[in-house]
N, C-alpha and C positions, 0 to 999 in steps of 0.2 A: 504494499499499500504506500510505497515511497512517493507515488505521484500525488498523494494527499498532504504531504508535509511542506511547510513553507520553506524550510532550509534543508534540502537534501544532503548538503555537505555535513551539517551537524548530525543529521540522522545516521549517515554512514559511519561517522566517528563514534556515535553512541553504540551502534551495532558492534563495532570493533572492540569497544570497551567492554561490552557484555559477553563477547565470545571468549570461551575458555581457551587457554593455550592448547593448540592442536585441534581445536574445534572447527566446525564448518558452519557457514551461513549460506542459506539459499534465498536468493532475492528474485522475486518475480514481479514484473510491472508491465502494464499495457503500453503498446505503441500505436497500433492502428485501431484502437477501440475508441468509440465516441467519448466525448467528455461526459463524465458521470459524477454528479454531485448529489447523490442520494443521501438521506439522513443527515443533512446539514454539513456534509464534508466537502470542502472545496477541492477542486481538481486542478493542480498547478503545472505538472510536468509530464513530458514524454521523453524517454531516453532511447537513443539508438544503442545498439550493442556496444559500439566503441565508446559512447558517452557513459554508459553504465560501467563498463570496465574501467574507464579513467576515474570515475567517481569513487569506485571501490578501491582501486589501487592507491589513490591519493589518501584514502582513509587508513591505509596500512594493510589492506588485505592482499593476499596472494590469490589471484583469480585463476582458478582451474579452467573454467570455460564460461562462455557467454553464448547462449543459443537463442534462436528466434525462429518462429514459424513464418515470419513475414519476409525476411531478407537473410542473406548468407551470414553465418557466424563471423564475429570479429575476432 
């Protein structure tokens, strides 16, 4: 649900802080899905595979893979 946070950089850093050493994080976010603001949640972001990889690597994650059903993996 990272598309619903105002500051995805801070959210990625928070995920990194919550991840146990040697742990894994799975991030899933829409790209080609319509804007969805149900239940009062604002919809702020869409990430390309390259953008999501960059966001997570800058937060200190070692990214194993980024996959997409819409475009080729980055």
